[in-house]
N, C-alpha and C positions, 0 to 999 in steps of 0.2 A: 217794166219791160214791155215792149210793144208786142202785140199778138196779130197774126194774120187770120182773119175770120171770114166765115160765110154764114148763111142762115142755118141755124141748127136748133134742135129741140132737146131740152135738158133730159127729159125722160128717155128719149130715143138713145142719146148718148150713154145714159146710165145702164139701159138695157144691153146695149152693145158691149159696154165695158164689162158687165157681169159675164156675158157670154164668153168674152176673150179671157177673162180671169179664170173661169172654170176650165176652158180649153188649155190655156198656158200652164196652169197649176192643177192639172187634173187629179194628181195624187192627193189633193185635199179631200176628194170624195172617198178615198180609200180609208181615211181615218173615221173614227166615230164622230159624227157631226150633229150638232144641235143648232140648226139655223132656223130663224123665224123672222117674220116681218113685225113681230110684236115690239113695242118700245120698252126700254129698260133704262134704269139709272146707271150711270158710271159707277163702277166698283160694287154693283149689285152682284148677287150670286144666283146662278141657275143650276139645276140639277139634271144630269143626264145619267145614263146607266151603261155599264160595261159588264160583259159576261166572262167569268173566269173559266179557264180550261177545265175539262172534266175527263173522265176515263170510262171506258166500257167495263161492264162487270160480267162475271160468270153467271149463268142461270143455275139456280139451286132447286132441287126437288123439295127441299124442306121450307125454303123461304120464297121460292117462286121468283117473280120479277121484283125483287126488293128495290125500292126507290133509293137512289143516292141523292145527296144534296147537290143542286145546281145553283151556283152562286151568281146572282145578278146584283152587282154592287152599285149603289147610288153614288155618283161622283159630283162633288160640288166644284163648279168652275166659276171663278171670280171674273167678271167682265171688267178687266182693269186695263184694256188696251182701247183707247179712244182715238181713232184716226180719221183723217179727212183728206180729200183732194179738192182744192179750191182754185178758181181762176177768175179773172175779171176782164171785161171787154168794154172799152169806151166807144162812144158814138162815132168817133173818127175812124177807128179800126173796123167797127161793125159795118159802116156804110162804104168802105173803100175797097171791098173784095167780094168776089162771088165764090170763093173757095169753100167747098163743103168739108167741114172738119169733123164730121161724125166719127170717121175711122181714126183720125189723128188723136182727138181727145179721148176716145174710147180706149185706144191702145195705151196712151199715157196714164189714164186713170187706172186701168186694169193692172198695168205693170207696177205702179206705185203701191196700190192696195195689196195686190198679190204678193209682191216682194216683202212687204212688211208682215203680212200674216204668216207666210211660209217661214220667214226668218225667225219669228217668235216661236213657231211650232218646232222647227228644227233645233232651236237652241236647247230644247228639252232632251235631246239625244246625247246624254253624257254617260260616263262610266258609273256614276253614282245612281243614276235612275235605271239604267239597263246594263246588266253585268255580262250578258252573252256577247261575245265578239269574235269576229273573223279577222285574223291578222294576215294581210296579204298586200304586197306592192301592186300598184296599178298595172305594171308591166307583166305580172304573173296572173292577173285576174282573168277568169275564164268561166266557161260553163260548169266546170267542176266546182268552182267557188260558189256558184248559185246553188248547186246540189248540196254542197256542204252546209250552207246556211239553212236550207230546207230541212236537213237532217237534225240540225240543232233545234229548230222550232218543233219538229216532230217529237224529239226527246223531251221538250219542254211541255208536251201535250197541247201545243197551240193548234187551234183549228186550221184546217187546210184551206177553207174558204176565205176570201178576202185578203189574200197575201199580195204584197206589192214590194217593190224596191225603189229606192231613190238613190241615184248614183251621180257623182260629179263627172264632168266631161272626160277625165282621164280613164276612170273605170268604165264608163259607158262606152267610150271608144274602144277599149280593150275587148269588150263583149261584142262589139260590132265586127271586130277583126278576128274573132274566134271562129275557126273553120267549122266547128261543131254547130255553132249557131247559124253561120252563113249558109251551110249546106242544108239547113232545114227547109224543105220545099214549101212549108206552110207559111213561113215568114220571110223568105228570101226576096220575094217581090217588093215588100214594104221596105226591106233594108236597102235595096237599090234605088227605089223611088224617093223615099222620105227619110231614110236613115232611122226609121221607127222599128224598134225591136219587138214590141208586144209582149206576149207571155213566154217566159222561159222557165222551165222546171217548176211550174206552179206559181210563179211570181209575175205580176204585171210590172214591167220594167219601165222606169221613168228617168229622164235626165234632168238634172237641175244644176245650173252653172254656179250657184252661190251657196253650195253646201258649206256651212261653217265648220272650222276646224275643231271648235269646242275644246281646245287645249288637248286633244287626243289624236290629232292628225286624222280627223274623221273624213273618210272617203265616200260615205253614204251609209245606207242601212237597208236591211231586209226586215219586214214587219208584217204582222197581221193586224187587221183594222182595229182591234181593241187596244193597241199599243199607245196611240196618240189620240188625244180628245181635243175638240175645238167647238166652242159655242159662240154664236154671234147674234146680236140684236141691233136695233136702230135706236138713236138717242130719243129721249122723251121730248115732247113739244109742250111748251107752256099752254095752259088752258085759261080761258076767261080773259084773254087779252087780245088786242088786234095785232096780228103779225104783219109787218110791212113787206110782204112778199108771198111766195108760194112754197109750201113744204109738202112733199109727197114721198112715197115709198115705192121702189122698183124691186121686183123679185125675179131671180133666175129660176125658172120653173122646175128644172131637173133636180136641183139641190136645195132649193128653198132660201139660198143665200140672198139677203136683201141689203140695199143701201138706201139711206135717206137722201133725197134730193132737195136742196134749198136754192131758191132763185130770188134774187132781189135786185131791183133797179133803183139807183139813186138819181132822182130827177134833177138835182142841182149839179152834180158832177157829170151827169150823162154817162153813167157807168153801170154795166150789168155784171153781177157776181153770181157764180154758180158754185155750189159746194156738194160733194158726195161724201157722206159720212157714215160710219158704222162703229159699233162698240163690240169687242170680242174678248175672249179669254182662251187660253190653252192650258193643257195639263197632261202629264204623263199618266198612262192608264195601266194596262196589264204588263208588268215588268218583264215577264217571261216571253212575251210575244214580239220581241224585237232583238235583232242581232246587228250590232254595230260593225262597220268595216273600219278596222284600224289600218290606215294606209301608211306608206313610208316614202 
């Protein structure tokens, strides 16, 4: 397939792609993440940690400030998702245009990688992994629904920090139209300008257009950061051999999410190929820290 190209730099494109990925799928940062520029083998395991909910205790004159167990559980995540975005450009295409494609390729790469990562993560939101649920039609979804989800997490002793929500467009739109939310002077400006809701009843509200149904008519979910876990690394590079190209790693500084950049030019075919690759894994974490939305 023909491409329309200008002069671009592979690492600049990758850096921009990561920035767009983090912006477009910002709720990835709300999960427990273990991102690193370290190389790893496909199907290798990495260990991250999640903290289980705890409760406050009464002071006792006899025992004083008796310590209670706080559980930090090591979680093994298998890096079983090996994904890449690749494209090639031949000399005819490269020399026939002055178009700058940094933004175009960055957006395409970010969308492809982000869509895949988020899809794999949200596929974990099932009734078998997370039993707490809020059953409500999108037409009836409102500020009261958000409060109700918060009460459920409170009753589950889920921490109040790091709470967020991911909603499909129907549920997100219902919240945009809720007069209780619209009348809030702290967020009404963003509602009008960007349709961004922000924080509601302790949750950072996010819209995602491809929330999977997961066979339960899933409309979204409310969660605390310990509920969903994701780890990512870059592929290993062979050592002791001449690599016919350049391989580098680009990292998004706020999250540490990294991609490997591979660039190779075939002098016979006159074709440049660039690849952006990463390896990652996802896993369900604290089961009491997520409330599914059962839509209808």
